[in-house]
N, C-alpha and C positions, 0 to 999 in steps of 0.2 A: 687623126689621118684616116681617111676611106683605104680602105684594101678593096681588091676585086678578088671575088670569090674563086676559087682553086674549081668546083665543079659548077661547070656551065653545061648547057644541051649542046649538043653538036649535032652534025649532018652524019655521023659514022654511022654503019649500017651496025646494029644489034646482031642480026644472023651471023655476019663476018665475025662479032668480038666473039658469040656465042662460040661458035663451030672452032674458035680459036683454043678452047679450052681443052687444055690435057687430058684431064680423066672425061675416060668416054662416060661413065655412071652420073659424073656431078654435070657435065653438059646435057646431057638427058635431062636430067632433073631440072637446069636451067629453062629449056626448052617450057618443061610442061609449067615452070613458075611464070613464063610471060604469058601461055593461054590462061594460068588461073588470076593472074592479075590483072590482064586487059579484061577478063570476064567480069572480075570483080569490081573495077573502076570503070568501064567504059571508055577507056584512052589507049591507045595503041601507044606500044614502047618504044620510047626515044633514049637513046646514049646520053648519056650526062657524063661530061669528061673522059677519060679513056678506059672508067672500068663500072661504072655503074648504070645499070639498065631502072630509068625510071617511067613512070605512067601518071599524068597530068603534070601540073606543077602550082605554085602557089607562091606568092609575094609575103616576105615577111618584115618585120620595122623592132628593132629590139628597141627599149628605151634608152638605151646607149646611143641610139644614132644608127646603129649596124644594120641594113637592110640588104635584101638582094632574092633571089628565087633560088628555088628547089624543085623536085620531084613532090609530089603529093607521098606517092608510095615508090618504093624502088627495092634493088635488091643489087646484089653483086656477088659474084663466083669468088670467093677469096680461098686461098690454101688448105686452111682448117675446115672453112664450113660453107655456106651459101648463106650470105647476111642478107638479111631484110631489114629494110630501113623504116620502119612503121612509127607512130607515135602511141606506144604503148601506157603510158602512165596517165596520160589526162582522161582518158574513160575508165579507167581502173577496170582493164580487161584481164583481171588475176581468172575468173570463171573459165573464158576461154581457153587462156593460159595453160590452166589444169589441164582442160579435154584436149588438147594438143598432141601430146606425145613427146617424145625425147628432143628437146631443144634445152637451149642456154638463153638467157639474156643480158644486153647492156642495156646503157643509155640510149634510149631511140633503135636500139639495135635487137635482132631476134635471129639466133644463129642456128640454124639446122643443117647437121652433116648429110642426109639422104630424104629425100621426100618421102620412102618406106615408113621411115620411122614416125612420121606425124600422121594426121587427121587433116587430108589436104582439104575436105570438108572445111573444118575448125581454123585451117590457116586462110581460105579465104572469105570466113568470116572476120577474123583478123584484120585482115587487109582491108573490108569495108567498112571495120569499125572504125579504122584507123584513118582512112579517108574523111570518114564523119568529124573525127577529131579534130582533123588540121584546119577543116573547113570552117567549122565552128570557134576556134581559137583564130585562123586568118582569112574572116570572108572578103570574099572578091568587091572590091572597089568600086 
């Protein structure tokens, strides 16, 4: 049975969403992340669901038959950290992660508490590398 994905693109305002982030430093970091990710991808920011700022999109289809659309890269200001949604494992980006600065990783996620804790040039490289990895795995049809 096919299920409707929970995270779909919306027409909600990215600016309004980020303006609602209560922590002033995190809010400022998020606006910086928008600029960085827009420069890295060439795509304008778009809201995906109620809380993810995405850039670009791709269509995926798994062997199970499940398919859908997702942002090429994105981020969300979560309580503990800014969560960046990147495909980190596919391109073996360990060298960049080692140069990044203070962060944590999870499956498909990069967690950064404050942008001042990382090298934003390296973060931009990671965003670009992730976008290339997604495009290689899910080429446009």
